[in-house]
C-alpha positions in Angstrom: -127.3 -44.3 -43.8 -130.7 -44.9 -42.5 -133.1 -42.0 -42.9 -133.6 -41.5 -39.2 -129.8 -41.3 -38.6 -129.4 -38.8 -41.4 -132.2 -36.6 -40.1 -131.0 -36.8 -36.5 -127.5 -35.8 -37.6 -128.8 -32.9 -39.6 -131.0 -31.8 -36.6 -127.9 -31.8 -34.4 -126.0 -29.8 -37.1 -123.4 -32.6 -37.4 -121.7 -33.2 -40.7 -123.3 -35.9 -42.8 -120.9 -37.6 -45.1 -121.8 -39.7 -48.1 -122.1 -39.5 -51.8 -125.9 -39.3 -52.0 -126.8 -36.0 -53.7 -130.0 -35.7 -51.6 -128.1 -35.9 -48.4 -125.6 -33.4 -49.5 -128.4 -31.1 -50.6 -130.2 -31.4 -47.2 -126.9 -30.6 -45.5 -126.4 -27.5 -47.7 -129.9 -26.3 -47.0 -129.4 -26.7 -43.2 -126.2 -24.7 -43.5 -127.9 -22.0 -45.6 -130.7 -21.7 -43.1 -128.3 -21.4 -40.2 -126.3 -18.7 -42.0 -129.4 -16.8 -42.9 -130.6 -16.9 -39.3 -127.2 -15.7 -38.0 -127.0 -12.8 -40.6 -130.6 -11.7 -39.9 -129.9 -11.6 -36.1 -126.8 -9.4 -36.7 -128.8 -6.8 -38.6 -132.0 -6.8 -36.6 -132.1 -3.8 -34.3 -132.8 -4.6 -30.7 -135.8 -2.9 -29.1 
């Protein structure tokens, strides 16, 4: 995949297939950030 296409897909939170380890790592990092953000929202008290 072209770099722009990969980055666009990651930004849209779309699954990015392929066998490239770097692309899989970027996808995993995006998923981790999303899950961290969701978990922090659920434990943050509202004011």
